[in-house]
MIFI-51444 format. One record per residue (C-alpha): residue number from 1; residue in one letter; x, y, z. Coordinates in steps of 0.02 Angstrom, whole numbers, plus 50000, padded with zeros to 5 digits. Example, Ala and Ser with C-alpha at 12.3 -4.5 7.8 and 13.67 -1.06 7.14 Angstrom:
<atoms>
{pos = 1&code = A&x = 50615&y = 49775&z = 50390} .
{pos = 2&code = S&x = 50684&y = 49947&z = 50357} .
</atoms>
This chain:
<atoms>
{pos = 1&code = M&x = 50336&y = 51387&z = 49091} .
{pos = 2&code = G&x = 50335&y = 51572&z = 49129} .
{pos = 3&code = P&x = 50300&y = 51657&z = 49296} .
{pos = 4&code = A&x = 50127&y = 51677&z = 49374} .
{pos = 5&code = I&x = 50063&y = 51855&z = 49359} .
{pos = 6&code = Q&x = 49923&y = 51923&z = 49467} .
{pos = 7&code = G&x = 49771&y = 51968&z = 49362} .
{pos = 8&code = Q&x = 49824&y = 51849&z = 49223} .
{pos = 9&code = N&x = 49754&y = 51685&z = 49293} .
{pos = 10&code = G&x = 49909&y = 51672&z = 49401} .
{pos = 11&code = S&x = 49834&y = 51544&z = 49520} .
{pos = 12&code = T&x = 49784&y = 51427&z = 49379} .
{pos = 13&code = H&x = 49955&y = 51446&z = 49299} .
{pos = 14&code = A&x = 50044&y = 51405&z = 49463} .
{pos = 15&code = F&x = 49938&y = 51249&z = 49481} .
{pos = 16&code = K&x = 49985&y = 51195&z = 49303} .
{pos = 17&code = V&x = 50169&y = 51217&z = 49346} .
{pos = 18&code = A&x = 50145&y = 51107&z = 49501} .
{pos = 19&code = L&x = 50055&y = 50976&z = 49396} .
{pos = 20&code = A&x = 50198&y = 50973&z = 49272} .
{pos = 21&code = L&x = 50323&y = 50944&z = 49412} .
{pos = 22&code = V&x = 50235&y = 50810&z = 49514} .
{pos = 23&code = H&x = 50149&y = 50718&z = 49371} .
{pos = 24&code = G&x = 50245&y = 50762&z = 49212} .
{pos = 25&code = F&x = 50418&y = 50746&z = 49290} .
{pos = 26&code = A&x = 50364&y = 50628&z = 49432} .
{pos = 27&code = L&x = 50444&y = 50733&z = 49570} .
{pos = 28&code = N&x = 50402&y = 50709&z = 49753} .
{pos = 29&code = E&x = 50343&y = 50854&z = 49860} .
{pos = 30&code = S&x = 50513&y = 50910&z = 49922} .
{pos = 31&code = D&x = 50595&y = 50906&z = 49749} .
{pos = 32&code = A&x = 50448&y = 50997&z = 49671} .
{pos = 33&code = M&x = 50462&y = 51132&z = 49805} .
{pos = 34&code = A&x = 50647&y = 51154&z = 49767} .
{pos = 35&code = V&x = 50607&y = 51189&z = 49584} .
{pos = 36&code = L&x = 50461&y = 51303&z = 49627} .
{pos = 37&code = A&x = 50572&y = 51407&z = 49743} .
{pos = 38&code = Q&x = 50678&y = 51456&z = 49591} .
{pos = 39&code = W&x = 50527&y = 51480&z = 49476} .
{pos = 40&code = N&x = 50441&y = 51586&z = 49609} .
{pos = 41&code = V&x = 50573&y = 51725&z = 49597} .
{pos = 42&code = G&x = 50496&y = 51788&z = 49435} .
{pos = 43&code = C&x = 50314&y = 51782&z = 49494} .
{pos = 44&code = Q&x = 50219&y = 51945&z = 49525} .
{pos = 45&code = P&x = 50193&y = 51944&z = 49671} .
{pos = 46&code = E&x = 50297&y = 51798&z = 49737} .
{pos = 47&code = W&x = 50201&y = 51656&z = 49820} .
{pos = 48&code = S&x = 50225&y = 51614&z = 50003} .
{pos = 49&code = E&x = 50299&y = 51444&z = 50045} .
{pos = 50&code = A&x = 50132&y = 51389&z = 50120} .
{pos = 51&code = E&x = 50041&y = 51436&z = 49959} .
{pos = 52&code = L&x = 50166&y = 51336&z = 49854} .
{pos = 53&code = V&x = 50149&y = 51184&z = 49969} .
{pos = 54&code = H&x = 49961&y = 51196&z = 49946} .
{pos = 55&code = K&x = 49981&y = 51199&z = 49755} .
{pos = 56&code = V&x = 50096&y = 51048&z = 49757} .
{pos = 57&code = R&x = 49983&y = 50945&z = 49871} .
{pos = 58&code = D&x = 49831&y = 50989&z = 49766} .
{pos = 59&code = A&x = 49927&y = 50933&z = 49613} .
{pos = 60&code = L&x = 49975&y = 50768&z = 49696} .
{pos = 61&code = R&x = 49791&y = 50734&z = 49729} .
{pos = 62&code = A&x = 49732&y = 50780&z = 49554} .
{pos = 63&code = A&x = 49683&y = 50641&z = 49435} .
{pos = 64&code = Q&x = 49777&y = 50639&z = 49270} .
{pos = 65&code = E&x = 49742&y = 50557&z = 49103} .
{pos = 66&code = K&x = 49925&y = 50543&z = 49055} .
{pos = 67&code = P&x = 50041&y = 50422&z = 49147} .
{pos = 68&code = R&x = 50152&y = 50491&z = 49284} .
{pos = 69&code = G&x = 50321&y = 50543&z = 49213} .
{pos = 70&code = W&x = 50255&y = 50578&z = 49038} .
{pos = 71&code = L&x = 50366&y = 50733&z = 49019} .
{pos = 72&code = L&x = 50523&y = 50629&z = 49048} .
{pos = 73&code = G&x = 50511&y = 50557&z = 48873} .
{pos = 74&code = D&x = 50553&y = 50381&z = 48814} .
{pos = 75&code = R&x = 50701&y = 50318&z = 48913} .
{pos = 76&code = S&x = 50686&y = 50137&z = 48859} .
{pos = 77&code = T&x = 50849&y = 50146&z = 48761} .
{pos = 78&code = H&x = 50942&y = 50208&z = 48914} .
{pos = 79&code = A&x = 50862&y = 50100&z = 49049} .
{pos = 80&code = P&x = 50831&y = 49924&z = 48985} .
{pos = 81&code = T&x = 50726&y = 49817&z = 49098} .
{pos = 82&code = S&x = 50723&y = 49631&z = 49125} .
{pos = 83&code = T&x = 50582&y = 49517&z = 49178} .
{pos = 84&code = P&x = 50618&y = 49426&z = 49341} .
{pos = 85&code = S&x = 50641&y = 49238&z = 49326} .
{pos = 86&code = W&x = 50495&y = 49180&z = 49430} .
{pos = 87&code = P&x = 50396&y = 49019&z = 49432} .
{pos = 88&code = T&x = 50239&y = 49027&z = 49326} .
{pos = 89&code = L&x = 50098&y = 49105&z = 49427} .
{pos = 90&code = H&x = 49923&y = 49032&z = 49416} .
{pos = 91&code = P&x = 49752&y = 49088&z = 49480} .
{pos = 92&code = A&x = 49703&y = 49011&z = 49645} .
{pos = 93&code = T&x = 49573&y = 48872&z = 49626} .
{pos = 94&code = P&x = 49433&y = 48844&z = 49753} .
{pos = 95&code = E&x = 49537&y = 48702&z = 49826} .
{pos = 96&code = H&x = 49686&y = 48818&z = 49848} .
{pos = 97&code = V&x = 49574&y = 48948&z = 49931} .
{pos = 98&code = R&x = 49505&y = 48816&z = 50050} .
{pos = 99&code = R&x = 49679&y = 48757&z = 50100} .
{pos = 100&code = I&x = 49744&y = 48933&z = 50131} .
{pos = 101&code = A&x = 49587&y = 48973&z = 50232} .
{pos = 102&code = E&x = 49619&y = 48823&z = 50345} .
{pos = 103&code = L&x = 49804&y = 48862&z = 50359} .
{pos = 104&code = R&x = 49782&y = 49046&z = 50405} .
{pos = 105&code = F&x = 49615&y = 49032&z = 50497} .
{pos = 106&code = I&x = 49540&y = 49159&z = 50377} .
{pos = 107&code = Q&x = 49369&y = 49140&z = 50298} .
{pos = 108&code = A&x = 49376&y = 49075&z = 50120} .
{pos = 109&code = E&x = 49267&y = 49217&z = 50053} .
{pos = 110&code = G&x = 49398&y = 49345&z = 50106} .
{pos = 111&code = I&x = 49538&y = 49247&z = 50025} .
{pos = 112&code = Q&x = 49434&y = 49231&z = 49866} .
{pos = 113&code = L&x = 49409&y = 49420&z = 49865} .
{pos = 114&code = A&x = 49598&y = 49445&z = 49870} .
{pos = 115&code = A&x = 49616&y = 49320&z = 49728} .
{pos = 116&code = D&x = 49479&y = 49406&z = 49627} .
{pos = 117&code = R&x = 49571&y = 49572&z = 49646} .
{pos = 118&code = G&x = 49730&y = 49493&z = 49576} .
{pos = 119&code = L&x = 49829&y = 49495&z = 49739} .
{pos = 120&code = L&x = 49839&y = 49308&z = 49770} .
{pos = 121&code = K&x = 49915&y = 49180&z = 49652} .
{pos = 122&code = V&x = 49988&y = 49005&z = 49669} .
{pos = 123&code = C&x = 50142&y = 48923&z = 49595} .
{pos = 124&code = E&x = 50252&y = 48770&z = 49608} .
{pos = 125&code = D&x = 50438&y = 48783&z = 49643} .
{pos = 126&code = R&x = 50555&y = 48636&z = 49672} .
{pos = 127&code = G&x = 50408&y = 48521&z = 49698} .
{pos = 128&code = Q&x = 50324&y = 48633&z = 49828} .
{pos = 129&code = L&x = 50152&y = 48711&z = 49807} .
{pos = 130&code = L&x = 50160&y = 48893&z = 49859} .
{pos = 131&code = W&x = 50038&y = 49036&z = 49880} .
{pos = 132&code = V&x = 50097&y = 49203&z = 49815} .
{pos = 133&code = I&x = 50059&y = 49382&z = 49865} .
{pos = 134&code = T&x = 50087&y = 49498&z = 49716} .
{pos = 135&code = D&x = 49990&y = 49617&z = 49603} .
{pos = 136&code = G&x = 49967&y = 49660&z = 49421} .
{pos = 137&code = S&x = 50128&y = 49760&z = 49411} .
{pos = 138&code = R&x = 50232&y = 49604&z = 49448} .
{pos = 139&code = L&x = 50360&y = 49716&z = 49534} .
{pos = 140&code = C&x = 50363&y = 49609&z = 49690} .
{pos = 141&code = A&x = 50306&y = 49437&z = 49746} .
{pos = 142&code = Q&x = 50319&y = 49344&z = 49910} .
{pos = 143&code = V&x = 50285&y = 49157&z = 49929} .
{pos = 144&code = R&x = 50236&y = 49041&z = 50071} .
{pos = 145&code = T&x = 50204&y = 48855&z = 50072} .
{pos = 146&code = M&x = 50028&y = 48789&z = 50060} .
{pos = 147&code = D&x = 50055&y = 48672&z = 50208} .
{pos = 148&code = G&x = 50140&y = 48796&z = 50325} .
{pos = 149&code = S&x = 50312&y = 48716&z = 50313} .
{pos = 150&code = L&x = 50470&y = 48821&z = 50304} .
{pos = 151&code = L&x = 50561&y = 48872&z = 50147} .
{pos = 152&code = S&x = 50747&y = 48856&z = 50119} .
{pos = 153&code = T&x = 50839&y = 49013&z = 50063} .
{pos = 154&code = K&x = 51023&y = 49058&z = 50073} .
{pos = 155&code = G&x = 51059&y = 48918&z = 50194} .
{pos = 156&code = S&x = 50920&y = 48960&z = 50318} .
{pos = 157&code = M&x = 50739&y = 48911&z = 50342} .
{pos = 158&code = V&x = 50606&y = 49048&z = 50331} .
{pos = 159&code = K&x = 50416&y = 49064&z = 50336} .
{pos = 160&code = A&x = 50409&y = 49176&z = 50182} .
{pos = 161&code = K&x = 50525&y = 49211&z = 50037} .
{pos = 162&code = T&x = 50526&y = 49361&z = 49922} .
{pos = 163&code = L&x = 50559&y = 49303&z = 49744} .
{pos = 164&code = A&x = 50722&y = 49354&z = 49662} .
{pos = 165&code = G&x = 50711&y = 49513&z = 49560} .
{pos = 166&code = S&x = 50572&y = 49586&z = 49666} .
{pos = 167&code = K&x = 50568&y = 49770&z = 49707} .
{pos = 168&code = A&x = 50555&y = 49767&z = 49896} .
{pos = 169&code = K&x = 50504&y = 49950&z = 49908} .
{pos = 170&code = H&x = 50332&y = 49928&z = 49831} .
{pos = 171&code = V&x = 50154&y = 49943&z = 49894} .
{pos = 172&code = I&x = 50073&y = 49781&z = 49838} .
{pos = 173&code = G&x = 49900&y = 49817&z = 49769} .
{pos = 174&code = I&x = 49919&y = 50006&z = 49751} .
{pos = 175&code = K&x = 49862&y = 50008&z = 49568} .
{pos = 176&code = E&x = 49718&y = 49892&z = 49607} .
{pos = 177&code = A&x = 49663&y = 50011&z = 49746} .
{pos = 178&code = A&x = 49639&y = 50157&z = 49625} .
{pos = 179&code = P&x = 49447&y = 50145&z = 49612} .
{pos = 180&code = F&x = 49422&y = 50140&z = 49801} .
{pos = 181&code = T&x = 49404&y = 50287&z = 49921} .
{pos = 182&code = K&x = 49464&y = 50194&z = 50077} .
{pos = 183&code = V&x = 49618&y = 50087&z = 50100} .
{pos = 184&code = W&x = 49688&y = 49969&z = 50231} .
{pos = 185&code = L&x = 49880&y = 49975&z = 50235} .
{pos = 186&code = V&x = 49948&y = 49819&z = 50319} .
{pos = 187&code = E&x = 50113&y = 49729&z = 50342} .
{pos = 188&code = G&x = 50140&y = 49563&z = 50254} .
{pos = 189&code = G&x = 50040&y = 49436&z = 50154} .
{pos = 190&code = P&x = 49938&y = 49353&z = 50292} .
{pos = 191&code = D&x = 49875&y = 49523&z = 50353} .
{pos = 192&code = L&x = 49830&y = 49569&z = 50174} .
{pos = 193&code = L&x = 49718&y = 49415&z = 50167} .
{pos = 194&code = A&x = 49646&y = 49455&z = 50339} .
{pos = 195&code = A&x = 49604&y = 49631&z = 50282} .
{pos = 196&code = H&x = 49506&y = 49561&z = 50135} .
{pos = 197&code = Q&x = 49412&y = 49447&z = 50256} .
{pos = 198&code = F&x = 49355&y = 49598&z = 50357} .
{pos = 199&code = I&x = 49308&y = 49691&z = 50198} .
{pos = 200&code = W&x = 49200&y = 49543&z = 50146} .
{pos = 201&code = Q&x = 49124&y = 49518&z = 50320} .
{pos = 202&code = E&x = 49064&y = 49697&z = 50325} .
{pos = 203&code = G&x = 49004&y = 49704&z = 50145} .
{pos = 204&code = R&x = 49126&y = 49844&z = 50100} .
{pos = 205&code = Q&x = 49188&y = 49773&z = 49935} .
{pos = 206&code = A&x = 49127&y = 49927&z = 49841} .
{pos = 207&code = D&x = 49227&y = 50060&z = 49935} .
{pos = 208&code = V&x = 49371&y = 49979&z = 50033} .
{pos = 209&code = A&x = 49534&y = 49910&z = 49964} .
{pos = 210&code = A&x = 49682&y = 49830&z = 50053} .
{pos = 211&code = V&x = 49866&y = 49850&z = 50010} .
{pos = 212&code = A&x = 50025&y = 49785&z = 50093} .
{pos = 213&code = M&x = 50207&y = 49826&z = 50124} .
{pos = 214&code = L&x = 50314&y = 49671&z = 50147} .
{pos = 215&code = G&x = 50404&y = 49740&z = 50299} .
{pos = 216&code = A&x = 50388&y = 49877&z = 50429} .
{pos = 217&code = S&x = 50562&y = 49943&z = 50387} .
{pos = 218&code = I&x = 50512&y = 49978&z = 50206} .
{pos = 219&code = G&x = 50460&y = 50156&z = 50166} .
{pos = 220&code = I&x = 50323&y = 50199&z = 50042} .
{pos = 221&code = P&x = 50410&y = 50245&z = 49878} .
{pos = 222&code = D&x = 50382&y = 50423&z = 49820} .
{pos = 223&code = D&x = 50322&y = 50367&z = 49649} .
{pos = 224&code = E&x = 50180&y = 50267&z = 49729} .
{pos = 225&code = L&x = 50123&y = 50396&z = 49857} .
{pos = 226&code = D&x = 50000&y = 50476&z = 49737} .
{pos = 227&code = G&x = 49906&y = 50310&z = 49736} .
{pos = 228&code = F&x = 49844&y = 50361&z = 49909} .
{pos = 229&code = A&x = 49799&y = 50539&z = 49858} .
{pos = 230&code = G&x = 49630&y = 50597&z = 49925} .
{pos = 231&code = K&x = 49593&y = 50430&z = 50010} .
{pos = 232&code = H&x = 49558&y = 50381&z = 50190} .
{pos = 233&code = V&x = 49701&y = 50266&z = 50240} .
{pos = 234&code = R&x = 49696&y = 50158&z = 50395} .
{pos = 235&code = I&x = 49860&y = 50078&z = 50448} .
{pos = 236&code = V&x = 49867&y = 49916&z = 50546} .
{pos = 237&code = P&x = 50046&y = 49896&z = 50611} .
{pos = 238&code = D&x = 50108&y = 49739&z = 50696} .
{pos = 239&code = A&x = 50103&y = 49757&z = 50885} .
{pos = 240&code = D&x = 50291&y = 49770&z = 50911} .
{pos = 241&code = T&x = 50425&y = 49905&z = 50909} .
{pos = 242&code = A&x = 50465&y = 49880&z = 50725} .
{pos = 243&code = G&x = 50281&y = 49892&z = 50680} .
{pos = 244&code = V&x = 50258&y = 50055&z = 50774} .
{pos = 245&code = K&x = 50413&y = 50133&z = 50695} .
{pos = 246&code = G&x = 50354&y = 50077&z = 50524} .
{pos = 247&code = A&x = 50181&y = 50151&z = 50552} .
{pos = 248&code = L&x = 50255&y = 50319&z = 50604} .
{pos = 249&code = R&x = 50361&y = 50320&z = 50445} .
{pos = 250&code = W&x = 50208&y = 50281&z = 50337} .
{pos = 251&code = I&x = 50101&y = 50413&z = 50425} .
{pos = 252&code = E&x = 50232&y = 50548&z = 50393} .
{pos = 253&code = A&x = 50231&y = 50507&z = 50206} .
{pos = 254&code = L&x = 50043&y = 50482&z = 50188} .
{pos = 255&code = R&x = 49995&y = 50646&z = 50271} .
{pos = 256&code = R&x = 50066&y = 50736&z = 50119} .
{pos = 257&code = V&x = 49935&y = 50661&z = 50003} .
{pos = 258&code = A&x = 49796&y = 50566&z = 50092} .
{pos = 259&code = A&x = 49632&y = 50647&z = 50144} .
{pos = 260&code = K&x = 49641&y = 50558&z = 50313} .
{pos = 261&code = V&x = 49762&y = 50439&z = 50400} .
{pos = 262&code = D&x = 49727&y = 50341&z = 50558} .
{pos = 263&code = V&x = 49789&y = 50184&z = 50645} .
{pos = 264&code = L&x = 49708&y = 50027&z = 50715} .
{pos = 265&code = D&x = 49813&y = 49993&z = 50871} .
{pos = 266&code = L&x = 49823&y = 49809&z = 50919} .
{pos = 267&code = A&x = 49931&y = 49835&z = 51074} .
{pos = 268&code = G&x = 49861&y = 49754&z = 51231} .
{pos = 269&code = L&x = 49736&y = 49641&z = 51144} .
{pos = 270&code = L&x = 49736&y = 49456&z = 51188} .
{pos = 271&code = R&x = 49696&y = 49297&z = 51093} .
{pos = 272&code = T&x = 49584&y = 49162&z = 51162} .
{pos = 273&code = D&x = 49738&y = 49065&z = 51222} .
{pos = 274&code = G&x = 49796&y = 49215&z = 51326} .
{pos = 275&code = T&x = 49940&y = 49266&z = 51212} .
{pos = 276&code = A&x = 49955&y = 49439&z = 51137} .
{pos = 277&code = V&x = 49879&y = 49484&z = 50969} .
{pos = 278&code = K&x = 50031&y = 49521&z = 50864} .
{pos = 279&code = D&x = 49957&y = 49565&z = 50695} .
{pos = 280&code = F&x = 49795&y = 49595&z = 50598} .
{pos = 281&code = N&x = 49773&y = 49409&z = 50566} .
{pos = 282&code = G&x = 49774&y = 49385&z = 50754} .
{pos = 283&code = L&x = 49605&y = 49471&z = 50770} .
{pos = 284&code = N&x = 49531&y = 49308&z = 50708} .
{pos = 285&code = Y&x = 49582&y = 49229&z = 50875} .
{pos = 286&code = I&x = 49534&y = 49376&z = 50987} .
{pos = 287&code = S&x = 49463&y = 49343&z = 51160} .
{pos = 288&code = P&x = 49292&y = 49409&z = 51213} .
{pos = 289&code = A&x = 49374&y = 49526&z = 51340} .
{pos = 290&code = S&x = 49486&y = 49599&z = 51206} .
{pos = 291&code = T&x = 49337&y = 49621&z = 51091} .
{pos = 292&code = D&x = 49264&y = 49736&z = 51224} .
{pos = 293&code = T&x = 49430&y = 49830&z = 51235} .
{pos = 294&code = L&x = 49438&y = 49851&z = 51047} .
{pos = 295&code = A&x = 49259&y = 49914&z = 51044} .
{pos = 296&code = K&x = 49307&y = 50063&z = 51152} .
{pos = 297&code = S&x = 49404&y = 50139&z = 51008} .
{pos = 298&code = I&x = 49333&y = 50050&z = 50855} .
{pos = 299&code = N&x = 49177&y = 49945&z = 50832} .
{pos = 300&code = P&x = 49244&y = 49769&z = 50799} .
{pos = 301&code = F&x = 49102&y = 49743&z = 50676} .
{pos = 302&code = A&x = 49150&y = 49901&z = 50582} .
{pos = 303&code = L&x = 49336&y = 49876&z = 50562} .
{pos = 304&code = C&x = 49337&y = 49952&z = 50389} .
{pos = 305&code = P&x = 49368&y = 50140&z = 50386} .
</atoms>
């Protein structure tokens, strides 16, 4: 693509170049800027760095009919893929929803909403009935037992197990969130179900989605960042050091593409038994005094962004 020339639709041409880089070649912002710096030498006049950043960010937010990476061509012969060997996943039945609701102290309607959006499945493995957090991409899946018992993996006992072959660096539910203007970003499967409960409670099914990272240490992959483009994203980190560090990492990435990013801070809130609220699911056990504290920054009956 040639240089942008003033008086010859230069601005439109520069935007098309940015679109080709971030969508056609699936480059992130920094890599696209590196290419544009070389391309910019031939432009008349040359663009400022701030102007080029603006073009790239506008391109990242722009909706496209073609799939991201379409200019890379067909690489299937060079990069064969394999389907992970997972247990067969099934839709959650009303009985499954009821049992998970009792186990996690989350209203069944919220759990059903997550199931209806394709983010909750069930499976059996080695005689155990498990509930599964995943999405339509099947890039990642994490399982927990239906009765709250621990799972055995690599010689240790754990509450949750990520299935073999999963891509850990994946935003679960990012494709399913595409039609929505507002998004909860939470950590882990239980908080993903809790987020859907709050969406249901407040009647925000039409405009609010919920997505999850499976750990605070996991960064948002560059090829999924554009799924947040132009949206209002509210992060709910776990109330610990790892959660705060993870939230800061996510904020830094999201500010490149999202229309707005904010955080629901759970620090200092108490459950009815006097212990600290540690995660989003913990708001279901919140004490009356902490409800008043939470209301000072966010109306507890309007938790959705």
